[in-house]
N, C-alpha and C positions, 0 to 999 in steps of 0.2 A: 501102570494102573490108572484107570479112568475114575474120576470123581464126579459124583452128581453135583448139581449146583448147590444143594443144601450142604453136602459134605464139604465142598470148597469153601462155603461161607463159614463153616464150623472150624476148619483147619487153618485157613489163611489169616494173616494179620491178627494173630493171637485171638481169633474168634470174634473180632469186632463186627464182622458181617453178620454172624449169627445173632449177636446181640441186637443189631439193627432190625433184623427180620423179626425177632421176638417182640421188639418194641412196636413194630408195625402191626403184628398180629394182635398184640395187646390193645392197641388203639382201635382196631377194627372190632374186637370183641366188646370193648367198653362203649364204643359209640353206637354199636348195633348196625342194622342194615338201614342206612339213611335213605332219604328220598332220592329217587332215581329220575333220570331224564326220560320224559315221555316221548312217544313217536310223533305226536302232534299236539297242538294246543288243547288242553283238556277243558271240558265243560263242568266236570264234577271232580271232587277230590276224594270222595268216600261213598260207600254204599251202606244202607240199612236195608236188610232183606227181612221182611215180615212174612215168615213161612207158616202157612195154614195147613198143617199136616192132615192128610186124609182126603183132600180134594173137595173144596167148596163148590157148590152148584152155581154155575154161571147164569142159568136161566131163573134162579131165585135170588140173584144179587145184583149184577151189573150188566146183564144182557137181556133186556126186556124183549119178549116175543109175543106180540098180540095174537098171532096166528096159533100159537101153542095154546093160549087161553081159549080161543074160539073152538079149536078142535080137540079139546080135552076129552079123553075117553075113546077117541077114534084110533084106528091103526096108523102107524107111521106110513106116509104115502110113498116111501122109497126104501131101498134096501138098507138094512143095518150093516155095520162093518162085518167083514168076513171073520175077523178074530174079535170075540167079545169076552169079557171077563165072566159074565153070567147071562143067562137068558133074561130078557125084559119083555114087557107086554105093550099095552097101548100108550098113547100119549098122556102125559100127566101135566096139567097146567099148574102154574105156580100157586101155592096157597097164599102168597103174600101180594099185596098191592104195590104197584110202582107209581112213582110221582116224579115229575121233572123238577130239577133244581138248578139254581145258579143262572148266570147269563147265558151259559152254553145250553141250558135246557136239556141236560142229560138225565134220562130216567134211571132212578135207583130204587131198589126194593125197600120196603119199610123195615126190613131187617137191619138196615144201616142208616138210621136217621142222622147220626152225627157225622159219619164219613160223607154223607150226602151233602152236607154243608160245605164241603171242601172240593166239590166236583170241578170247579173252575181252575183248580191247581192240579187236577189229575189227568193223566193220559191213559185211557182204557185201551188195551189191546184185546179186542174181542175175537181175534182170529188166531189165537195160539193153538198149536197142535204138537203132539209128541208122537212116540212110537211104541209105548209100553202101557198096557192096561192094568198091570199089577203094581202094587205099592212099592215093592222093593226096587224093581227096575226103574220105575218112574221117578222115585226119589233120587236115585243115583243119577238119572238123566238130567234132572233140573239142577242138581248140585255139582255134578262133575262133567256133564256132557256125554257120558257113556252109561248105558244100562247093562252092559255085559262084562266090563273090565274094571279093574281098580285103577282109577285115574285121579290126579290132583283135583281138589274141589275148586270152585270158582273163587272162593275166598283166598285160597292158597295161591292161585294164579295171579290174582290182583295184588296180593302182598309181594309176590315174586317180581311182578312187573313194576310196581310203584315204590317199593320199599316202605319205610315208615315215616310219619311226621313227628312221632313222639317216641324217643328211644327208651322211655321209662314204662311204656305199655306195649303189649303185643299189637301187631298190625292187624290181627284177625281174631275177633272174639265172638264166640257163639254162646248165647244166653239160653239156658234151660233146653239144650238139644235133646232129641229123642235118641234112644239107643236101638230103636226098631228100624227095620227097612233100610238097611245100609249102615246105620249107626255111625261109628267113628269115621267111616269112609266118606260120609257126607261133609265132613269138615277136615279131612286129612290132607296130607301133602303128597302121599304116594311116593313117586320117585323124585319129586322136588326135594331140596334140602329140608330137613325136619323142622327148622325154625319158621317155615312158612305155613305150617299147619295151624288150625284154629285152636285157641285156648278156651276150653269149655268152662262155663260158670254154672254150676248146678246141673240138674237133669230134669227132663220133662216130668218125671214121676215125683219130683219134689216141689215144694213151694218155692217161689222165686225169692223168698226171704232167706233161703239157704244157698242162694247163688253167690258163692264166695270162692276165693282162691284159697286152697288149703295151704297151711303152713306159711301164711304171709307174714306172720310175726315170729321172730326167733326169741324164745324165752330164755335161752341158755347163754346168750352173749349179746353184747351191744353192737351197734352198727360198725364201729371202728374195728372191733375184734373180728366181725364177720368179713370185713374187707381184707384184713390181714390173712385170714384163713383162706379166702377165695383166691387171693393173689398167689399164695403158695400152691394151691391146687391147680390154678391155671398155668403156673410156671411148669409144673410137671406135664400138664396136658400139651402145652406148646412145644416142649422138648420132644415129646412123643410124636407130635404132628410133624416136626422137622425131620425126624428119623424115618417116618413112613411115607413122606411126600404128600401130595394133594389127596385129601380125604374129606369129601363133603359132609359125611356123617359126623366125623370128629369135629370139624369146624363148626357145624351146627350145634353140637353139644357144648362147645366152648362158648358160643354166643348165647345159648339158652341159659347157662349158668350166670352169665353177666346180666341178662335180661331179668332173670328171677331175682337177682340182688337189687337191681334198679327198681323193680316193681314195688318193693317195700316202701319206696318213697312216695309213690303216686297212686297205686291201686287202692289202698284203704280209703283215701280221700275221694277217689272217683266213685266208690261204692257207698259212700256215706249219704244216703238219701235224706237223713235227718237234717242236713244242711239246707234242703229245699224249703221254700215257703209253704205255708198252709194252703194258699191259693193254688200253688203248683200241684200239690198233692190232690186237691179237690179236682183240678183240671184233668189229671190222669186217672182219677177214680181210685187212688190207693187207699182211700178212706171208706170204701164200700166193698163188702165181701164178694160181690159178683165180679167186679172189675179190678180188685186189688192185685191179684197175682199178675195178670198181663200188664196192668198199669205200671207196676214196678219194673217189669222188663222194658217197657217202652221208655220209661224215665231213665233207666240205666243206659239205654241206647243213645238217648240225647246227650247224656253226660259223657259217654265215650266218644261220640261224634265231635263234640266241642273240644275234646282233648286230643284229637288227631288220630284216632283209630281208623284204619282204612276200610275195614269190612266188618260190619256188625250184623250178626244174624240173631233174630228174635223168633223163637218157635212157639206157636200155639199148638199144643198137643195134649188137650184134656184126655187123659188116659182112659177115662170111662166112656167118652163120647167121640172125641176127635171131630173131623168133618166128614166122616165116612158113613153116611146114612143110607145103607141098603134098605133099612126100615126106620120107622120113627123119624122121618124127615122133619116134620114140623117141630117136634120137641128138640131134636138134636141141633138143627140149624139155628133155632131160636136161642138155645142156651149158648152155643158157640158165639153167635153174633153179639149177644148181650155182653159176653166177656171181653170182646175185642173192640167193639165199635167205638166206645168213648175213648179208650186209650190211644187208638190209632189216630182219631181226629185230634186228640190232644197233642200227640207227637208232631203231626203236620203243622198245627197252628203254633206250637212252641218253637219248632225249627224256623218257621217263617218269621215269627216275631223277633228272633235273635239273629236274623240274617243268614242262618245256616242252610236254609232250604235251597238257596241259590247254587251252592256247590256240594250239596248232599243229595245223592240219588236214592230215593226210597222206592223199593220194589215190593209189591204185595202179590201173593198167590200161593197155590198149592201145587202138588205134583201133577194133577190133571183136573178135569171138571167132572160133571155128572151127566147122565143121559136124560134127555127130555121124555123118555119113555119110563114107564112104571116098573118097579121091581118090588116084590114082596106083597104081602096081603094088605088089603084095605087101601090101596092106592096111596101108599105113604112111604115110598122109598125110591132111590135112584141108584143106578149102577155106575161104575167107573167109566169115564169117557175121556180118552186122550185125543179124540178126533177134532174137537173144537171146544175151547174154553177161554176164560178171561183172566188176564193178569193186568195190574195197573202200575204205573210209575208216577212219581212226582218229583219236582225239583231237578237239580243237576243238569239243566240244559234241555229238558223235554218240554213240549208244548202242553200247557194245561187246558182243561176244558174241551178235550177232543176224544173222539172214539176212532180208533184205527182198525181197519179190517172189519169183517163181519162173518158170522155163521149163517147157515141157511135159515129159513123161516121158522124152524122149530128149535134151533140151537144145537143141532147134532154135529154137523161138520163145519169146519172152517172153509169158507168158499171164496172170500174176497180178501186180497192182500194178505195171504196166509203168512204167518210168522211161526217158524219152527223154533224149538228151544235153542238150536245152534244159532239161529238168527238173533234171538234174544241175547245170548252170551256175546256174540260179536258186537251187538249194539251197546251193551253195558261197557265193554272194554273200550269201544270207540269214544263214548262219553267221558271216560276216564283218561283219554289221551293215548290209548294203547291200540295198535293195529293188531287184530286177532291173527292175521297172517304172519306177522313178525314176532309175536310173543310165543316163542318156541323154546323147547328144552330138549337137548340131545340125550336120549336114553335107549339102551339096548339096540344101538345101531341105526336109530331113526329119530327124526325130529317129531316131537309131540306138541300139540296145542290144545287149548280148551275146546275149540270148535272142531277138532279132528280134521276132516278133509272137506268140511262144509261150512255153512254160515255166511249170511249176507247182512250188512249193516242196514237197519231200517231207518233211513234218513228222513222219512216222512213224518216222524214223531218229534223231530228236533225243533226247538223254538227258533 
């Protein structure tokens, strides 16, 4: 009779081999998924993704187009994309004035007066482009690299590739995520082990004051009693794991129990914004009704970053307005910008003052941009535009005070140094010390990666 390795450990030497294996599994479960070796020297240790759901307009924010202002009301002088989300009319100049800021002299819309003060720390990629003009597919594309299949999110890939710096907190946290347009798939692990999926705090439909971990306190028993109960449960789990052999789902479940137990020691303190000074709260705008909600999210992001969380996503998704202005462009974008401008600038300056911006990569953007042509009545709306839009980065090894790539004279198509979303993902991974070609996971008979079969590192933005 042939014995498996696990059976041999159980039956030989009075089972001491099995005990040793159980001890090793216990140690792994309690220590969590520790930091891993990178492929090359990293420039950044973590990412904060400021996701503006709905698609902010590049030509009304960070991609100034004088020609668009000159030709307002005229027909677009070249062909529109073959596939459009909806029909649009003539050119629509921006209702907002632009002004140059900083030593770099980069023009920023009056929608973002506070972020404008940080331009010398920002790297604007004005030549982003994607492949899907619909919110659902575009959201999945920017988060997972695929707009048609269920794939691991970039936060999950980064957690899988880097491990965690803090065993008492999840490696991937998403604050107030939306359940629309991809929902949980945007922060899920798909076929990666489940412990790499994002831990959601609150929802976009709730105030960020409610962004808490459920059941973080056990009212029924003390810490020591919980540890005893968990040890017994994990003993049963590990015995079962030994009997069935390698099982990633079960191993992830064992680790998740241990992480949930350890989170009780650090998560409440991490979420305790009352410990911050009055000046800090004023900086982030948590004392003002317009900026309070997003300000709390950004402040939480800074607190998680300094505690070693690898990937932190902060979602701005005002459920009444979002950034999806097919009409009411002026009202919608002004409201959205007013809610996020001060908190974002506060986050950047706070990270910089604490020395965290050097190894924290901040990414800002939506799932696509908007058309420079008009949609809706009264010249007051823009349609979806994945053909050319802007995202910006700060810190983490990127060069500040620069604009990379360009759209055409009207801001419709990316035309110079084009950066696809696959290129963006490859670049983010590279800055974190990960080679997107090597960061793979075997599933269903093939190797998968965040960038699928594409992606090039945009080295031109490196400091």
